[in-house]
N, C-alpha and C positions, 0 to 999 in steps of 0.2 A: 249437093253432096251430103251423104249421110255422115253423122257424127256420133261419137261415143263419149261417155264420161270417163275421164281418166284423172290422174293426179300425179304430183311430184312429191317425193319424200325428201325432206331436208334433215340433216343431222344437227343436233344441238349439243350443248355441253352435257357431260355425264351420261352419254349414250341416249339422250332424248331425241326422238324423231318427230317430225311434223309432216302431215299429209296436206298438201295444198291442192284444192280442186282445180281441174283444168279440163276444157273441152277440146278434143282433138279429132281430126278427120280419121276415119277408119283405115284408110290406106296409108302405107308406110310413112308415118310421120314420127318425128322425134322432138322432144323438148328437154331442155336442161335449165336448171335454176341454180345460180351461184352468186357469190359476192366477188366483185372485181377488186383491183388494188386500191380503188378510192372508196371501198366499203359500200358500193352501190349494189343493190340487188338486181341482177341481170337475168332476163329470160330469153334464151335462144330457142327458136322454133324453126325446124326444117320441114317443109311440106313435101309431098310426093313429087313436086315439080323441081325439086332440088334447090328451090329458092330459100334463102335464109332471111328470117325476120328477127331482129333483136330489139327488145324492149328494156329500157333501163327504168326500174321501178323506184329508184332513188330512195332506197331503204337502208337501214342499218340494224345491226344486231345488238340487243341488250340482254346479256346473260343468256338465258335459255330461249329468249323470245326473238322473233323476227319482226321488226317494225318497218312496215313499208306501205307506200301508197302509190298506185299507178296513175300516170297522167296520160294514158293512152286514149281514154275517152273522156277527157275533161269537158264539163258542161260549157255551153256557149254563154257569153255575157248577156245575150239577148233572151235567155231562157226565162228570166224573171219577168220579162215583158209579155210572155205568152200565157194564155189561160191554161190551167191545169187540165189534164185529160181526165174526164170523169169516167169511172168504171162502167157506168151505164147512163142512159138518158133518163132524167128524172120523170117520174110519172106525174099525171095531172094532180093526184092527191098530194104528192110531195111539194107541189107548188101552191096548191089551193089552201091547204091547212095552215102553213106558216103565214101566208098572206092574210087569211081570215083572222088568225091570231093577232097579227100586228094591228089590224083594223079594230078588233075588239079591245085590245089593250089601250090603244090611244083613245078610243071612245069612252072607256071607263075612266081613264085619267082625265079626259076632258070634262066629263060630268062632275067628277070630284072637284076639279079645278073651279067649276062654276059655283059649287057649294061653299068652298072655302075662300073664294075671292073677296067677299065682304069683310073677312077678317084679315085681309092683307096677305093671304097665303097663296101659294101656287104649287102645283104638282105636275102639270103638263108642260114640259119645256123640251127644247131640242135634244139634250142628251138621252131622253127616254126613247127617241126614235132609234138611236144607235143601239141602246140596250135591247130593244125589241128585235132588231135584226140579229143580234148575237144569240138571243135566247130561242127564237123561233126558227131561224134559218140554219143554225148550227148548234142544236141542243146538246150534242155530244162533245163539243169542243171544250177544252179546259176553262176557257174564259166564260163559258155559259154555266159552269157549276154554281150552285147556290152559295157555297162557301166563298168562292171568288167574288161573286156579285155583292153579297152583303158586306164582306170585309172591305172590299175596295170602295164601294159606294159610301159607306159610313165613315171609313177612315179618311178618304180623300175630301169628303165634305168638311170634316173637322179640321183638316189641314188648311183648307181654304179660309175658314174662320180664323185660325191661328195666324196665318200669313197676313191677313188684313189687319188683325189686331197689332201685329209687330211692325209691319212696314207701311201700313196705310195703303190707300188706293194708288195704283200706278204699276209701272212695268216691273219693279223689283218684287212686289208682292206676287204678281203673276208668275214670273220666272221661278221664284223660290218655291211657290206652291206646287208647280208642275214637277220641279226637280225632286221635291220632298215626296210627292205622290208616287213618282216612279220608284224611288228608293223604298218607300213603304210597301208597295205591291210586290216588289222583288223579295224583300225581307220576309214578308208574311206568306209568300207563295200564293198570292191572290191576284194574279194578273187579270185585269178586266178593263181594257182600254177605254170604254165610254166613261168610266168613273173619273178619269183625269180631267174631264171637262167641268166637273162640279166645283172645283176651287175657282176656276175662272168665272163661272156663272155667279158665284157668291160675291166675288171681289167686284165684278162689274155691274151686278144687279142690286141697286139700292133698295129695292123692295124686300130683299132678303136680310138686310143688315140687322133689322130689329129682332130677328130670330136668334142671333148669336149661335151658340153651340146646339140649339134645338134644330138648327138646319140639318144636322147629321141624321136626325130622326125623321124630320119632315121637311123636305121631301125624301131625304136619303133612304132611310129604312122603310118608310111607308110605301114608296114606289116599288121597292124590291119585293115586298110582300104581295102587292097586287099583280106584278108581272110574273112572279113565280107561280101564282095560282093559274094564270092564263097559260103559262108554259106547260103545266101539267096537263091541261085540257088538250092543248095542241099535240103534245107527244102521244097522248092516248088515242086521239083521232087518227094520227099518222100511222100508228101501229095496228089499229083495228078496223079502219075504214079506208081501204086502198082501192083506187080505181084509175 
């Protein structure tokens, strides 16, 4: 059945009118929109078959504005368990370059880790795998922004040191550090999920305790610098070498 774009005009206070978009069949159809006695926004639709469809939008009017939300096509509770539909199938280069970037990043961190190991330092650990995934697989995501990464990594690392200093090792330090890290990232608009693992790594990793607040700079900031450089290379390759 062919359709045409139409609309419904609703009156507001002081002569204000509002046009609501509506898609109707081209043959004799009619629709009306009004508030019922319970102040619900009701849409009546008559098709050419003389059948009547009524939708209650459960809205209410605030001054000159109509506030409404339709529950006609509410999402299923199972939608969150389904994969998102990609606009297009990823090309080979879209898969290869992020994977190669992750390999290169961990190889560099691993080599640096070997060099600093005699001094009791480490820079290649589990959270860096999560950071690599965010930076290379979703470089345009908010959590992959350099501001988010640096602010979150350095700040959460320092929070871990502070939590251990105040509460000592144990569940209370872990819980308080994660709660404080979440609050910190929200307040600074620097959401970067992998950074929340840095406080736990410090609290449970005795080899980091001697670093104290230097832990925020190494491995915190140092790893960010190395991964940012690799990310720039990956983004360049994805944009300029497609296949």
